[in-house]
C-alpha positions, 0 to 999 in steps of 0.5 A: 229795882226801884220803880219811879212812881208819880203820886197824883191826887184823885182829881187829876184823873178827871181834869180835862187837859186844858182849856176853859173847861179845865178852868171851869172844872177846877172852879167848880171843885173849889165851890163844892169844897168850900160848900163841903167845908160850910157843912163840916163846920155846922155839923157838931159832934157833942162829946162833953164840954168841948163840940167838935167840928167835922172839918178837919177830916173835910180839910184832909179830904180836900187835901187828898183829893184835890192836890196842893195848888186847888187845895189851897186855893179851896181853903182860901176861898172859903176863908174869903167867903168868911171875911166877906161875911157869909156865915161859913164858920162854925160859931157865926150868926145867920147875918155872918160877920166878916172879918171881925169874927175871923 
């Protein structure tokens, strides 16, 4: 006998059902995800001539915890922050360069 199970992201357990509270929670989670991505980009692990950032781990954590739609929205928000000139990428100077860096 096969049991049908549905795969749900972890965040679906805490999100409100509907309304403005759900949207506000999703916006907060997206901003927290971009903060996690920024911190993981600035964290360097030096192993020889190439520096390794923790961004791959952060992206996988966001994807598994947030689900497809919210994770894609979080990553697009992160890229938009970098395009606007915020220093969110690994090698970005303090001022930020913006779309020219991308």
